[in-house]
Backbone as a chain_set.jsonl record, in Angstrom:
{"seq": "MPETITDPHLLAAIRQELLARTPPSRVPHVMGVEGMAVVLARHWGVEVERALLAALLHDLAKALPPEEQRARLAACTVIPATPEDWECAPVWHGLLAAQEAHDVYGVTDRDVLEAVAWHSTGAPDLADVGLVLYVADFLEPSRNWPGAPEHRRRLQALPLPAAALEVARHKLQNLKTKGRVAHPRTRALRRWLESRLEKGG", "coords": {"N": [[33.068, -34.983, 74.624], [31.082, -35.471, 71.741], [29.004, -32.899, 70.387], [26.86, -33.782, 68.901], [25.788, -35.949, 70.19], [23.697, -35.293, 71.945], [21.862, -34.205, 70.239], [18.656, -33.926, 69.237], [17.663, -34.019, 66.642], [19.514, -35.518, 65.237], [19.2, -38.032, 66.496], [16.545, -38.557, 65.778], [16.79, -38.693, 63.005], [18.446, -40.925, 62.67], [16.824, -42.915, 63.802], [14.649, -42.881, 62.013], [15.928, -43.675, 59.613], [16.853, -46.193, 60.365], [14.452, -47.627, 60.902], [13.334, -47.549, 58.371], [14.983, -49.259, 56.988], [14.659, -51.658, 58.228], [13.324, -54.92, 58.332], [9.837, -55.627, 58.834], [9.412, -57.707, 60.685], [11.527, -57.534, 62.367], [11.403, -55.141, 63.67], [10.265, -55.022, 66.333], [12.464, -55.938, 67.849], [14.414, -53.968, 67.377], [13.19, -51.639, 68.449], [12.852, -52.58, 70.983], [15.475, -52.889, 71.968], [16.292, -50.227, 71.982], [14.523, -49.105, 73.919], [15.156, -50.718, 76.164], [17.87, -50.133, 76.517], [17.777, -47.477, 77.354], [16.362, -47.736, 79.783], [18.148, -49.394, 81.238], [20.467, -47.823, 81.24], [19.675, -45.622, 82.796], [19.164, -46.988, 85.16], [21.692, -47.976, 85.882], [23.219, -45.707, 86.007], [24.455, -44.655, 83.716], [25.189, -42.463, 81.027], [22.297, -41.454, 79.473], [21.747, -40.443, 76.886], [23.951, -41.241, 75.361], [23.795, -44.016, 75.523], [21.326, -44.393, 74.289], [21.888, -43.428, 71.702], [23.846, -45.303, 70.86], [22.265, -47.615, 70.907], [20.363, -47.044, 68.914], [21.984, -47.012, 66.679], [23.082, -49.577, 66.433], [22.083, -51.711, 64.835], [22.031, -50.814, 62.219], [23.102, -51.849, 59.826], [22.154, -54.399, 59.697], [20.175, -55.524, 58.048], [21.325, -55.793, 55.571], [22.287, -57.949, 52.896], [24.293, -60.873, 53.553], [26.468, -61.225, 51.747], [26.838, -58.659, 50.779], [27.475, -57.315, 53.121], [29.943, -58.534, 53.722], [31.415, -57.673, 51.502], [31.68, -54.99, 52.048], [33.222, -54.901, 54.266], [36.02, -54.561, 54.273], [36.317, -51.861, 54.018], [35.962, -50.805, 56.485], [37.336, -48.698, 58.582], [37.26, -47.223, 60.878], [36.792, -48.899, 63.082], [38.524, -51.467, 62.491], [38.079, -54.71, 60.96], [39.061, -57.708, 62.53], [41.159, -60.625, 61.895], [39.685, -62.753, 62.966], [37.136, -61.658, 62.921], [36.544, -61.591, 60.198], [35.953, -64.203, 59.713], [33.567, -64.593, 60.979], [30.5, -64.132, 60.406], [28.178, -63.111, 61.845], [29.107, -60.835, 63.231], [29.647, -58.836, 61.459], [27.748, -56.825, 60.781], [27.756, -55.061, 62.932], [30.276, -53.819, 62.872], [30.08, -52.542, 60.393], [27.98, -50.813, 60.95], [29.123, -49.128, 62.862], [31.022, -47.854, 61.284], [29.359, -46.475, 59.47], [28.012, -44.858, 61.286], [30.031, -43.1, 61.981], [30.855, -42.03, 59.438], [28.533, -41.118, 58.118], [26.792, -39.98, 60.03], [28.435, -38.524, 61.632], [29.415, -39.308, 64.135], [31.75, -39.34, 66.641], [32.446, -40.209, 69.099], [34.346, -42.412, 70.758], [33.714, -44.459, 72.571], [31.007, -44.941, 72.071], [31.115, -45.759, 69.393], [32.621, -48.114, 69.621], [30.895, -49.563, 71.229], [28.78, -49.999, 69.44], [30.088, -51.377, 67.341], [30.934, -53.733, 68.592], [28.733, -54.952, 69.75], [27.647, -57.485, 69.512], [29.491, -59.316, 70.453], [30.762, -58.211, 72.651], [33.664, -56.934, 74.422], [36.935, -56.873, 75.902], [37.704, -54.284, 78.27], [35.633, -52.682, 77.492], [33.686, -49.75, 77.468], [31.257, -48.396, 79.823], [28.914, -47.656, 78.426], [29.034, -49.382, 76.294], [28.79, -51.839, 77.6], [26.204, -51.585, 78.588], [24.724, -51.574, 76.172], [25.389, -54.123, 75.23], [24.184, -55.769, 77.166], [21.523, -54.855, 76.951], [20.843, -55.569, 74.33], [20.67, -58.268, 74.609], [18.694, -58.624, 76.559], [16.365, -57.405, 75.713], [12.761, -56.984, 75.351], [11.484, -58.522, 73.273], [12.823, -60.866, 73.002], [12.047, -63.952, 73.712], [12.89, -66.377, 74.883], [12.882, -69.51, 76.752], [12.457, -68.884, 80.191], [13.252, -66.251, 80.029], [11.954, -63.848, 81.144], [12.404, -64.116, 83.95], [15.18, -64.26, 83.977], [15.739, -61.742, 83.001], [14.81, -60.044, 85.043], [16.503, -60.838, 87.11], [19.092, -60.187, 86.191], [18.953, -57.416, 85.991], [18.982, -56.73, 88.6], [21.573, -56.919, 89.346], [24.92, -55.447, 89.634], [26.26, -53.513, 86.885], [28.733, -54.612, 85.624], [28.602, -57.279, 86.555], [26.177, -58.143, 85.494], [26.731, -57.989, 82.74], [28.724, -59.923, 82.627], [27.232, -62.215, 83.209], [25.656, -62.321, 80.904], [27.646, -62.763, 78.948], [28.594, -65.269, 79.786], [26.273, -66.795, 79.44], [25.932, -66.61, 76.656], [28.277, -67.874, 75.759], [27.924, -70.451, 76.788], [25.621, -71.198, 75.423], [26.52, -71.23, 72.762], [28.381, -73.276, 72.975], [26.709, -75.43, 73.574], [25.416, -75.655, 71.166], [27.449, -76.532, 69.631], [29.128, -74.712, 68.42], [31.786, -72.404, 67.677], [32.96, -69.943, 69.844], [33.377, -66.39, 69.501], [36.598, -64.955, 69.894], [36.606, -62.468, 71.227], [34.417, -62.499, 72.941], [35.105, -64.445, 74.801], [37.339, -63.16, 75.834], [36.128, -60.913, 76.938], [34.647, -62.114, 78.998], [36.762, -63.07, 80.648], [37.981, -60.648, 81.364], [35.908, -59.316, 82.741], [35.496, -61.094, 84.858], [37.957, -60.84, 86.166], [37.842, -58.129, 86.805], [35.661, -58.051, 88.571], [36.614, -59.697, 90.596], [38.51, -58.04, 91.65], [36.962, -56.192, 92.77], [35.877, -54.266, 91.161]], "CA": [[31.944, -35.711, 74.053], [30.569, -34.715, 70.607], [27.726, -32.233, 70.603], [25.799, -34.501, 68.213], [25.223, -36.971, 71.06], [22.442, -34.838, 72.539], [21.082, -33.542, 69.204], [17.453, -34.731, 68.979], [17.482, -34.18, 65.203], [20.354, -36.655, 64.86], [18.556, -39.248, 66.975], [15.352, -38.774, 64.961], [17.225, -39.096, 61.663], [18.929, -42.305, 62.75], [15.662, -43.783, 64.038], [13.894, -42.961, 60.76], [16.705, -44.474, 58.677], [16.883, -47.56, 60.862], [13.157, -48.253, 60.694], [13.118, -47.692, 56.928], [15.781, -50.392, 56.506], [14.428, -52.854, 59.039], [12.132, -55.722, 58.007], [8.819, -55.498, 59.889], [9.536, -58.739, 61.717], [12.629, -57.211, 63.279], [11.157, -53.854, 64.32], [10.162, -55.137, 67.798], [13.797, -56.035, 68.451], [15.053, -52.654, 67.281], [12.583, -50.742, 69.426], [13.091, -53.148, 72.306], [16.839, -52.557, 72.392], [16.299, -48.796, 72.295], [13.878, -48.888, 75.206], [15.896, -51.387, 77.23], [19.118, -49.393, 76.747], [17.447, -46.29, 78.152], [16.031, -48.21, 81.134], [19.356, -49.885, 81.903], [21.38, -46.699, 81.455], [19.186, -44.892, 83.975], [19.302, -47.866, 86.321], [23.096, -48.132, 86.256], [23.891, -44.415, 86.059], [25.209, -44.397, 82.488], [24.55, -41.347, 80.33], [21.19, -41.994, 78.69], [21.834, -40.06, 75.476], [24.969, -42.07, 74.693], [23.237, -45.363, 75.416], [20.275, -44.324, 73.273], [22.525, -43.305, 70.399], [24.446, -46.602, 70.524], [21.185, -48.56, 70.622], [19.78, -46.722, 67.609], [22.949, -47.275, 65.613], [23.748, -50.882, 66.444], [21.614, -52.635, 63.795], [21.829, -50.103, 60.957], [23.504, -52.658, 58.673], [21.716, -55.779, 59.922], [19.324, -56.023, 56.97], [22.095, -55.986, 54.343], [22.609, -59.353, 52.628], [25.642, -61.223, 54.034], [27.508, -61.005, 50.739], [27.105, -57.216, 50.723], [28.191, -56.988, 54.347], [31.336, -58.953, 53.574], [32.054, -56.828, 50.495], [31.942, -53.673, 52.626], [33.979, -55.029, 55.515], [37.385, -54.052, 54.114], [36.281, -50.395, 54.104], [35.798, -50.399, 57.882], [38.606, -48.159, 59.08], [37.05, -46.661, 62.222], [37.107, -50.075, 63.892], [38.766, -52.467, 61.452], [37.802, -56.117, 61.239], [40.198, -58.574, 62.839], [41.06, -61.887, 61.14], [38.578, -63.54, 63.512], [35.889, -61.054, 62.463], [36.297, -61.991, 58.814], [35.426, -65.572, 59.726], [32.381, -64.635, 61.848], [29.518, -63.272, 59.742], [27.25, -62.379, 62.72], [29.641, -59.579, 63.779], [29.924, -57.867, 60.402], [26.837, -55.681, 60.742], [28.143, -54.097, 63.953], [31.42, -53.055, 62.362], [29.583, -51.665, 59.331], [27.162, -49.766, 61.574], [30.035, -48.161, 63.474], [31.602, -47.06, 60.195], [28.323, -45.562, 58.985], [27.784, -43.864, 62.341], [31.102, -42.118, 61.861], [30.942, -41.386, 58.127], [27.267, -40.497, 57.704], [26.167, -39.207, 61.101], [29.431, -37.699, 62.311], [29.649, -39.748, 65.509], [33.187, -39.513, 66.891], [32.608, -40.727, 70.464], [34.94, -43.739, 70.595], [32.994, -45.439, 73.375], [29.77, -45.271, 71.355], [31.474, -46.516, 68.196], [33.006, -49.461, 70.042], [29.665, -50.223, 71.682], [28.057, -50.424, 68.239], [30.87, -52.369, 66.593], [31.141, -54.983, 69.325], [27.554, -55.273, 70.551], [27.341, -58.92, 69.441], [30.504, -60.114, 71.151], [31.413, -57.545, 73.762], [35.113, -56.847, 74.282], [37.57, -56.424, 77.147], [37.865, -52.837, 78.422], [34.495, -51.973, 76.921], [33.141, -48.709, 78.34], [29.946, -48.725, 80.376], [27.873, -47.543, 77.408], [29.104, -50.625, 75.536], [28.239, -52.912, 78.426], [24.757, -51.388, 78.595], [24.177, -52.045, 74.898], [25.59, -55.572, 75.2], [23.141, -56.365, 77.998], [20.215, -54.483, 76.401], [20.613, -56.365, 73.122], [20.355, -59.613, 75.08], [17.53, -58.647, 77.446], [15.197, -56.659, 75.224], [11.55, -57.769, 75.624], [11.007, -59.435, 72.232], [13.539, -62.147, 73.116], [11.169, -64.695, 74.61], [13.348, -67.743, 75.115], [12.409, -70.002, 78.052], [13.082, -68.296, 81.366], [13.73, -64.888, 79.764], [11.501, -62.819, 82.095], [13.114, -64.267, 85.224], [16.571, -63.901, 83.723], [15.76, -60.289, 82.825], [14.688, -59.421, 86.361], [17.682, -61.152, 87.922], [20.261, -59.445, 85.716], [18.798, -55.996, 86.29], [19.25, -56.538, 90.026], [23.019, -56.999, 89.546], [25.72, -54.337, 89.1], [26.455, -53.617, 85.433], [29.743, -55.6, 85.208], [28.13, -58.628, 86.857], [25.141, -58.464, 84.515], [27.405, -58.246, 81.465], [29.397, -61.211, 82.752], [26.217, -63.254, 83.081], [25.296, -62.392, 79.483], [28.759, -63.406, 78.255], [28.593, -66.694, 80.142], [25.114, -67.407, 78.798], [26.205, -66.728, 75.228], [29.315, -68.883, 75.568], [27.329, -71.76, 77.04], [24.682, -71.456, 74.341], [27.309, -71.615, 71.59], [28.959, -74.592, 73.255], [25.619, -76.401, 73.449], [25.126, -75.806, 69.736], [28.639, -77.019, 68.955], [29.72, -73.628, 67.635], [32.966, -71.781, 68.279], [32.714, -68.565, 70.279], [34.326, -65.37, 69.053], [37.586, -64.698, 70.953], [36.297, -61.263, 72.011], [33.482, -62.83, 74.015], [35.886, -65.12, 75.843], [38.18, -62.133, 76.461], [35.221, -60.112, 77.762], [34.371, -62.88, 80.214], [37.953, -63.063, 81.514], [38.174, -59.278, 81.866], [34.882, -59.025, 83.742], [35.786, -61.914, 86.034], [39.075, -60.207, 86.859], [37.366, -56.841, 87.335], [34.805, -58.303, 89.728], [37.479, -60.219, 91.661], [39.213, -56.895, 92.231], [35.966, -55.311, 93.353], [35.557, -53.159, 90.25]], "C": [[31.345, -34.886, 72.901], [29.208, -34.096, 70.896], [26.578, -33.0, 69.979], [25.13, -35.531, 69.108], [23.852, -36.556, 71.58], [21.546, -34.139, 71.514], [19.844, -34.389, 68.881], [17.203, -34.951, 67.5], [18.311, -35.354, 64.685], [19.681, -37.959, 65.263], [17.326, -39.58, 66.133], [15.724, -39.257, 63.564], [17.698, -40.548, 61.648], [17.756, -43.261, 62.929], [14.861, -43.964, 62.75], [14.615, -43.848, 59.745], [16.698, -45.944, 59.085], [15.565, -48.266, 60.587], [12.851, -48.455, 59.216], [13.847, -48.914, 56.375], [15.4, -51.716, 57.143], [13.193, -53.612, 58.574], [11.125, -55.644, 59.155], [8.97, -56.513, 61.018], [10.61, -58.417, 62.745], [12.424, -55.893, 64.024], [10.991, -53.995, 65.836], [11.512, -55.25, 68.493], [14.472, -54.671, 68.482], [14.51, -51.705, 68.336], [12.802, -51.255, 70.853], [14.47, -52.832, 72.834], [16.925, -51.09, 72.765], [15.704, -48.55, 73.68], [14.65, -49.5, 76.363], [17.192, -50.648, 77.535], [18.869, -48.161, 77.604], [17.162, -46.687, 79.595], [17.287, -48.616, 81.891], [20.346, -48.757, 82.175], [20.962, -45.892, 82.681], [19.421, -45.705, 85.245], [20.741, -47.917, 86.819], [23.89, -46.828, 86.21], [24.8, -44.129, 84.881], [24.463, -43.325, 81.702], [23.537, -41.85, 79.304], [21.344, -41.674, 77.206], [22.852, -40.911, 74.715], [24.464, -43.497, 74.515], [22.155, -45.419, 74.339], [20.874, -44.257, 71.877], [23.124, -44.642, 69.964], [23.371, -47.612, 70.15], [20.559, -48.306, 69.259], [20.696, -47.111, 66.461], [23.264, -48.754, 65.412], [23.322, -51.826, 65.331], [21.386, -51.954, 62.449], [22.104, -50.979, 59.734], [22.979, -54.088, 58.733], [20.968, -56.352, 58.726], [20.072, -56.224, 55.655], [22.366, -57.472, 54.13], [24.042, -59.657, 53.065], [26.747, -60.964, 53.016], [27.853, -59.53, 50.595], [27.844, -56.762, 51.968], [29.672, -57.341, 54.204], [32.088, -58.065, 52.582], [32.431, -55.465, 51.059], [32.925, -53.716, 53.802], [35.38, -54.428, 55.415], [37.438, -52.533, 54.247], [36.083, -49.902, 55.534], [37.148, -49.986, 58.447], [38.467, -47.569, 60.479], [37.367, -47.728, 63.26], [37.287, -51.224, 62.913], [38.435, -53.881, 61.912], [39.104, -56.852, 61.531], [40.104, -59.82, 61.962], [39.909, -62.756, 61.647], [37.22, -62.989, 63.064], [35.544, -61.503, 61.048], [35.676, -63.38, 58.735], [34.119, -65.704, 60.501], [31.321, -63.668, 61.315], [28.584, -62.527, 60.696], [27.795, -61.069, 63.284], [29.793, -58.491, 62.725], [29.041, -56.631, 60.499], [27.176, -54.643, 61.803], [29.295, -53.218, 63.503], [30.975, -52.078, 61.275], [28.745, -50.524, 59.91], [28.038, -48.705, 62.224], [30.657, -47.26, 62.411], [30.599, -46.043, 59.672], [28.012, -44.48, 60.02], [28.799, -42.738, 62.24], [30.995, -41.322, 60.56], [29.693, -40.599, 57.763], [26.713, -39.559, 58.772], [27.158, -38.411, 61.937], [29.696, -38.072, 63.752], [31.144, -40.018, 65.685], [33.471, -40.027, 68.302], [33.093, -42.173, 70.366], [34.187, -44.809, 71.381], [31.705, -45.879, 72.688], [30.078, -46.119, 70.135], [31.882, -47.945, 68.541], [31.785, -50.237, 70.533], [28.903, -50.796, 70.498], [28.798, -51.56, 67.539], [30.878, -53.725, 67.269], [29.926, -55.428, 70.124], [27.223, -56.762, 70.54], [28.26, -59.748, 70.325], [30.927, -59.528, 72.486], [32.904, -57.505, 73.486], [35.696, -56.447, 75.63], [37.776, -54.915, 77.117], [36.744, -52.034, 77.773], [33.961, -50.961, 77.937], [31.735, -49.082, 78.794], [28.827, -48.614, 79.346], [27.861, -48.792, 76.535], [28.538, -51.796, 76.304], [26.718, -52.807, 78.495], [24.139, -51.915, 77.308], [24.28, -53.561, 74.783], [24.495, -56.284, 75.994], [21.757, -56.071, 77.418], [19.867, -55.312, 75.177], [20.191, -57.791, 73.49], [19.015, -59.675, 75.824], [16.272, -58.028, 76.862], [13.958, -57.576, 75.16], [11.104, -58.743, 74.54], [11.751, -60.763, 72.221], [12.801, -62.981, 74.172], [11.585, -66.146, 74.76], [12.918, -68.182, 76.52], [13.186, -69.402, 79.226], [13.533, -66.864, 81.193], [13.239, -63.859, 80.774], [12.23, -62.89, 83.434], [14.576, -63.857, 85.086], [16.713, -62.385, 83.641], [15.705, -59.582, 84.185], [15.954, -59.64, 87.198], [18.878, -60.318, 87.499], [20.153, -57.964, 86.037], [19.04, -55.7, 87.766], [20.741, -56.551, 90.334], [23.691, -55.679, 89.179], [25.994, -54.573, 87.62], [27.528, -54.635, 85.04], [29.297, -57.041, 85.445], [27.05, -59.066, 85.868], [25.761, -58.788, 83.16], [28.131, -59.582, 81.488], [28.4, -62.354, 82.605], [25.789, -63.423, 81.624], [26.393, -63.111, 78.704], [28.773, -64.903, 78.534], [27.442, -67.421, 79.467], [25.377, -67.628, 77.314], [27.238, -67.815, 74.95], [28.755, -70.284, 75.777], [26.377, -72.154, 75.914], [25.415, -71.901, 73.08], [27.911, -73.005, 71.769], [27.907, -75.686, 73.077], [25.304, -76.683, 71.984], [26.324, -76.323, 68.94], [29.316, -75.983, 68.075], [30.853, -72.982, 68.414], [32.65, -70.328, 68.628], [33.771, -67.63, 69.714], [35.309, -65.099, 70.194], [37.284, -63.468, 71.796], [35.343, -61.566, 73.156], [34.199, -63.547, 75.145], [36.773, -64.116, 76.578], [37.348, -61.219, 77.354], [34.936, -60.83, 79.076], [35.564, -62.842, 81.169], [38.16, -61.687, 82.139], [37.165, -58.947, 82.959], [35.095, -59.851, 85.0], [36.908, -61.297, 86.848], [38.646, -58.895, 87.514], [36.534, -57.057, 88.592], [35.596, -58.882, 90.893], [38.207, -59.098, 92.398], [38.248, -55.883, 92.852], [35.546, -54.163, 92.46], [34.23, -53.322, 89.542]], "O": [[31.121, -33.689, 73.082], [28.369, -34.697, 71.566], [25.443, -32.904, 70.447], [24.01, -35.954, 68.82], [22.941, -37.381, 71.649], [20.549, -33.531, 71.902], [19.979, -35.468, 68.304], [16.599, -35.954, 67.121], [17.87, -36.094, 63.805], [19.6, -38.89, 64.462], [17.088, -40.743, 65.809], [15.056, -40.126, 63.004], [17.386, -41.303, 60.728], [17.701, -44.304, 62.278], [14.44, -45.076, 62.432], [13.985, -44.678, 59.09], [16.553, -46.83, 58.242], [15.561, -49.392, 60.089], [12.185, -49.422, 58.846], [13.391, -49.533, 55.414], [15.777, -52.779, 56.65], [12.124, -53.019, 58.432], [11.518, -55.6, 60.321], [8.685, -56.206, 62.176], [10.607, -58.955, 63.852], [13.201, -55.567, 64.922], [11.524, -53.167, 66.574], [11.695, -54.726, 69.592], [15.036, -54.272, 69.501], [15.276, -51.042, 69.036], [12.921, -50.476, 71.799], [14.63, -52.538, 74.019], [17.561, -50.74, 73.759], [16.307, -47.872, 74.512], [14.788, -48.883, 77.419], [17.578, -50.545, 78.699], [19.67, -47.842, 78.483], [17.659, -46.054, 80.526], [17.474, -48.232, 83.046], [20.992, -48.737, 83.223], [21.8, -45.523, 83.504], [19.829, -45.166, 86.274], [20.988, -47.903, 88.025], [25.112, -46.847, 86.358], [25.808, -43.437, 85.027], [23.232, -43.291, 81.714], [23.887, -42.585, 78.38], [21.099, -42.533, 76.358], [22.63, -41.258, 73.555], [24.683, -44.112, 73.472], [22.082, -46.379, 73.572], [20.417, -44.951, 70.969], [22.931, -45.065, 68.824], [23.533, -48.375, 69.198], [20.258, -49.25, 68.529], [20.227, -47.497, 65.391], [23.676, -49.147, 64.321], [24.116, -52.669, 64.912], [20.626, -52.46, 61.624], [21.416, -50.862, 58.72], [23.338, -54.907, 57.888], [21.107, -57.536, 58.418], [19.506, -56.775, 54.711], [22.646, -58.186, 55.093], [24.914, -58.795, 52.961], [27.841, -60.533, 53.382], [29.001, -59.176, 50.325], [28.739, -55.921, 51.889], [30.544, -56.534, 54.528], [33.257, -57.742, 52.794], [33.395, -54.849, 50.602], [33.394, -52.677, 54.266], [35.871, -53.844, 56.381], [38.492, -51.976, 54.556], [36.041, -48.694, 55.766], [37.993, -50.827, 58.751], [39.462, -47.431, 61.19], [38.121, -47.486, 64.202], [36.316, -51.885, 62.543], [38.504, -54.199, 63.099], [40.117, -56.642, 60.863], [39.066, -60.052, 61.343], [39.235, -63.419, 60.859], [36.274, -63.748, 62.852], [34.381, -61.764, 60.741], [34.953, -63.688, 57.788], [33.611, -66.813, 60.664], [31.263, -62.513, 61.737], [28.214, -61.392, 60.393], [27.012, -60.255, 63.775], [30.045, -57.335, 63.067], [29.521, -55.511, 60.321], [26.914, -53.457, 61.602], [29.286, -52.008, 63.73], [31.428, -50.934, 61.234], [28.797, -49.399, 59.413], [27.734, -47.515, 62.147], [30.8, -46.054, 62.613], [30.944, -44.881, 59.454], [27.778, -43.324, 59.666], [28.46, -41.565, 62.396], [31.038, -40.092, 60.573], [29.786, -39.527, 57.164], [26.223, -38.474, 58.459], [26.757, -37.698, 62.856], [30.158, -37.234, 64.526], [31.726, -40.826, 64.961], [34.629, -40.254, 68.654], [32.346, -43.056, 69.943], [34.038, -45.937, 70.912], [31.354, -47.059, 72.72], [29.379, -47.096, 69.868], [31.525, -48.882, 67.827], [31.662, -51.435, 70.277], [28.437, -51.934, 70.54], [28.202, -52.579, 67.19], [30.833, -54.756, 66.597], [30.062, -56.197, 71.076], [26.581, -57.254, 71.468], [27.846, -60.766, 70.88], [31.399, -60.253, 73.361], [33.364, -57.98, 72.447], [35.039, -55.763, 76.415], [37.997, -54.336, 76.053], [36.896, -50.837, 77.532], [33.803, -51.277, 79.116], [31.102, -49.97, 78.223], [27.881, -49.4, 79.386], [26.799, -49.22, 76.083], [27.876, -52.657, 75.726], [26.022, -53.821, 78.463], [23.136, -52.628, 77.348], [23.357, -54.211, 74.293], [23.946, -57.287, 75.54], [20.903, -56.957, 77.397], [18.716, -55.714, 75.006], [19.44, -58.432, 72.755], [18.292, -60.665, 75.724], [15.206, -58.123, 77.471], [14.082, -58.782, 74.944], [10.407, -59.71, 74.848], [11.358, -61.689, 71.511], [12.924, -62.734, 75.372], [10.743, -67.044, 74.765], [12.626, -67.346, 77.376], [14.417, -69.417, 79.244], [14.136, -66.297, 82.104], [14.044, -63.049, 81.235], [12.627, -61.866, 83.99], [15.137, -63.196, 85.96], [17.679, -61.813, 84.145], [16.459, -58.643, 84.439], [16.41, -58.738, 87.901], [19.603, -59.796, 88.346], [21.162, -57.321, 86.325], [19.276, -54.552, 88.141], [21.143, -56.233, 91.454], [23.09, -54.865, 88.477], [25.962, -55.713, 87.156], [27.257, -55.471, 84.178], [29.581, -57.923, 84.635], [27.014, -60.225, 85.455], [25.363, -59.752, 82.507], [28.155, -60.295, 80.486], [28.693, -63.352, 81.947], [25.583, -64.546, 81.163], [26.097, -63.98, 77.884], [28.946, -65.709, 77.619], [27.611, -68.538, 78.977], [25.085, -68.696, 76.775], [27.085, -68.591, 74.006], [29.077, -71.202, 75.022], [26.338, -73.314, 75.504], [24.986, -72.838, 72.406], [27.946, -73.805, 70.835], [28.184, -76.738, 72.5], [24.969, -77.808, 71.613], [26.232, -76.527, 67.729], [29.993, -76.325, 67.106], [30.878, -73.007, 69.644], [32.133, -69.58, 67.798], [34.913, -68.027, 69.481], [34.894, -65.02, 71.35], [37.663, -63.421, 72.966], [35.442, -60.963, 74.224], [33.93, -63.286, 76.318], [36.942, -64.205, 77.794], [37.813, -60.797, 78.413], [34.98, -60.219, 80.143], [35.393, -62.608, 82.366], [38.483, -61.584, 83.322], [37.522, -58.367, 83.984], [34.892, -59.349, 86.105], [36.829, -61.233, 88.075], [39.042, -58.594, 88.64], [36.686, -56.326, 89.57], [35.291, -58.597, 92.051], [38.482, -59.19, 93.594], [38.664, -54.856, 93.388], [34.935, -53.199, 92.922], [33.843, -52.463, 88.75]]}, "num_chains": 1, "name": "protein.A"}
């Protein structure tokens, strides 16, 4: 595990950069994901520093205009964009954030980089730090859709894989209701988690 993971100066630098780039209206989400990731990591026994780092990094590129995000996508070599990614603008900022985490902040922990890159969709075989971020991004307190508090309490009472599966199912159902096509990674995440839970994992 890279020494930078536990470096408080690195975490402070990322937080400062993130807040400087983030529109004021989105700051509650950014801080909410950070706090929720720490709470969930402690709850599920995942290393807090790695979860915190992933949470701080995940929206670094969110504020970039979509055309700029797309222009930078080809330069993502740490976790390259798939053909499906190129057609799905909401995932671009995660891939760009993972690249910046590597190039600017020296993050080499593959699990953290994948957590950041795929936080919107999840992915099969995602490490626990990635599952924590996936759930934290969904459950953070500023998301106040109907039934959110009850949903939040219920998911935190589940094991981590089961909670992540519930998030994946919710996202897939929500997209279906809106008549939108889900990213293949989210469907693959659901299948992987269902299989993992069937096997008792």
